[in-house]
C-alpha positions in Angstrom: -19.0 17.9 -0.2 -22.0 18.1 -2.0 -23.5 20.9 0.5 -20.3 23.0 0.0 -18.9 22.6 3.5 -15.7 21.2 1.8 -13.9 22.7 -1.3 -11.9 19.9 -2.3 -11.2 16.5 -1.1 -8.9 13.5 -1.8 -11.3 10.4 -0.9 -10.8 6.8 -2.0 -13.0 6.3 -5.1 -16.5 5.8 -4.3 -19.7 7.1 -6.7 -19.8 10.7 -6.9 -22.6 12.9 -6.9 -23.3 14.4 -10.8 -22.6 17.9 -9.4 -18.8 16.9 -8.4 -16.2 16.4 -10.7 -13.1 14.3 -10.0 -9.7 13.3 -11.5 -7.5 10.1 -10.8 -5.0 11.2 -8.3 -3.0 8.2 -7.0 -3.3 4.7 -6.2 -2.2 2.7 -2.9 -2.1 -1.1 -2.2 -4.6 -2.4 0.3 -3.5 -4.9 2.5 -5.0 -7.1 5.1 -3.9 -6.6 8.6 -3.8 -8.4 11.9 -2.1 -8.6 15.4 1.2 -10.1 15.5 -0.1 -13.1 17.5 -2.8 -13.8 15.1 -2.2 -17.3 13.9 -2.5 -16.4 10.4 0.4 -14.3 10.7 2.6 -17.8 10.9 1.2 -18.7 7.5 3.0 -17.6 4.2 -0.3 -16.7 2.5 -3.8 -17.4 2.9 -7.2 -17.7 0.7 -9.5 -15.2 1.2 -12.0 -17.8 2.0 -10.0 -18.7 5.0 -11.2 -15.4 6.2 -14.9 -16.7 7.1 -16.0 -16.4 9.9 -12.9 -14.3 11.2 -13.9 -11.1 13.1 -13.3 -7.9 10.4 -13.5 -4.5 11.2 -14.3 -1.9 8.8 -14.7 1.7 8.0 -18.4 3.6 8.0 -20.8 3.3 5.5 -19.7 5.9 2.6 -16.2 5.2 3.1 -14.0 4.4 -0.1 -12.1 1.9 2.3 -15.2 0.1 3.1 -16.4 0.1 -0.4 -13.3 -1.5 -1.7 -12.9 -3.7 1.5 -16.6 -5.2 0.8 -15.8 -5.7 -3.3 -12.8 -7.9 -2.2 -15.4 -10.2 -0.3 -18.1 -9.8 -2.9 -16.0 -10.7 -5.9 -14.9 -14.3 -4.0 -18.7 -14.6 -2.9 -17.8 -14.3 0.9 -19.9 -12.8 3.6 -17.7 -11.2 6.0 -18.0 -11.1 9.7 -18.0 -7.5 10.2 -18.0 -6.8 14.1 -17.5 -3.5 14.0 -17.9 0.0 11.6 -15.7 2.8 12.7 -14.7 6.3 11.3 -11.3 6.3 12.3 -8.2 4.4 10.8 -6.4 4.8 14.2 -9.2 3.4 16.2 -9.3 0.4 13.6 -5.4 0.0 13.9 -5.5 0.0 17.7 -8.6 -2.7 17.7 -6.5 -5.0 15.3 -3.0 -4.3 17.2 -4.9 -5.8 20.3 -6.3 -8.6 18.4 -10.0 -7.7 18.3 -10.3 -8.2 14.7 -8.6 -8.1 11.0 -9.1 -5.4 8.8 -8.0 -4.3 5.3 -6.1 -0.7 5.1 -4.0 0.9 2.3 -0.4 0.2 2.9 0.3 3.9 3.3 -1.8 4.0 6.5 -0.5 1.5 8.2 3.5 1.4 7.1 4.6 2.9 10.1 2.9 0.1 12.5 4.2 -2.6 9.9 7.9 -1.7 10.4 7.6 -1.2 14.1 6.1 -4.8 14.4 2.7 -3.2 15.8 0.8 -4.9 13.1 1.5 -7.7 10.8 0.4 -8.0 6.9 -1.2 -11.2 5.9 -0.7 -12.1 2.4 -3.4 -13.5 0.2 -3.0 -15.9 -2.2 -3.6 -14.3 -5.7 -5.1 -11.0 -4.1 -3.1 -7.8 -5.3 -5.8 -5.0 -4.6 -5.2 -1.3 -4.8 -7.5 1.8 -3.8 -7.5 4.6 -6.2 -7.8 8.1 -4.8 -9.2 11.1 -6.8 -8.9 15.0 -6.4 -12.9 15.7 -6.2 -14.4 19.5 -6.5 -17.5 21.0 -7.2 -18.4 21.6 -10.7 -20.4 24.9 -10.1 -17.7 26.3 -8.0 -14.6 28.4 -8.9 -11.4 27.7 -6.9 -9.4 30.0 -4.9 -6.0 30.7 -5.2 -5.4 28.7 -2.1 -7.3 25.8 -3.7 -5.0 25.9 -6.7 -2.1 26.2 -4.5 -3.4 23.1 -2.7 -3.7 21.0 -5.9 -0.4 22.1 -7.1 1.4 21.0 -4.2 -0.5 17.7 -3.9 0.3 17.0 -7.7 4.1 18.1 -7.1 4.3 16.0 -3.8 3.7 12.6 -5.6 7.2 11.9 -6.1 8.1 12.6 -2.5 4.9 10.5 -1.4 6.4 7.5 -3.7 9.8 7.6 -1.6 8.2 7.2 1.5 5.7 4.4 0.4 6.5 2.5 -2.7 3.2 0.9 -2.8 2.0 4.7 -3.8 1.6 5.0 -7.5 0.6 7.9 -9.4 -2.1 7.4 -11.8 -0.1 7.0 -15.3 -3.4 8.2 -17.6 -3.7 11.2 -15.1 -4.4 14.4 -17.3 -5.0 17.4 -15.0 -5.2 19.9 -17.8 -9.3 19.5 -17.6 -9.1 20.7 -14.1 -10.9 24.2 -15.3 -9.7 26.2 -12.4 -6.3 25.5 -12.1 -4.0 28.4 -13.1 -2.5 27.4 -16.4 0.3 29.4 -15.5 1.7 27.1 -13.2 3.7 24.5 -14.4 1.9 21.0 -13.8 
């Protein structure tokens, strides 16, 4: 974003450069997923320390999902056995499906695979993690009507997204009145 190739984004929260502004948008549950054939799926809940030595597949450096995944392990003082770093969530899901490794993903990313039984959620003892997504844009760039329309549509879509995925929650303290490029005539 910082080189102006992208006008607006909705990434998982990371550290943003000073020339970017962000507003909290929505949160989603982080879940550990495995192949249905994995022995961990036979257990009701596991402790995070039981993942020591297990093959873990994560997103590439710079990814918000990677940051949140590594924080889960760091908080427990555990060093994950990262066997692969990939840029595409679909590729990660396929590798997990085939039993190559485990991965933390947002619930919304894997809800279809969970419903179809292609992947299984592994519940962790005392671990309920969520991932914050933000609307990110440049401080110095005035938004076009198209960007304004995109933001309004995104904000208005939250209730519909929650019907599809109950794991999604609007950030309760979100105040979009400081999005300086929003058309104030459009109801938020």
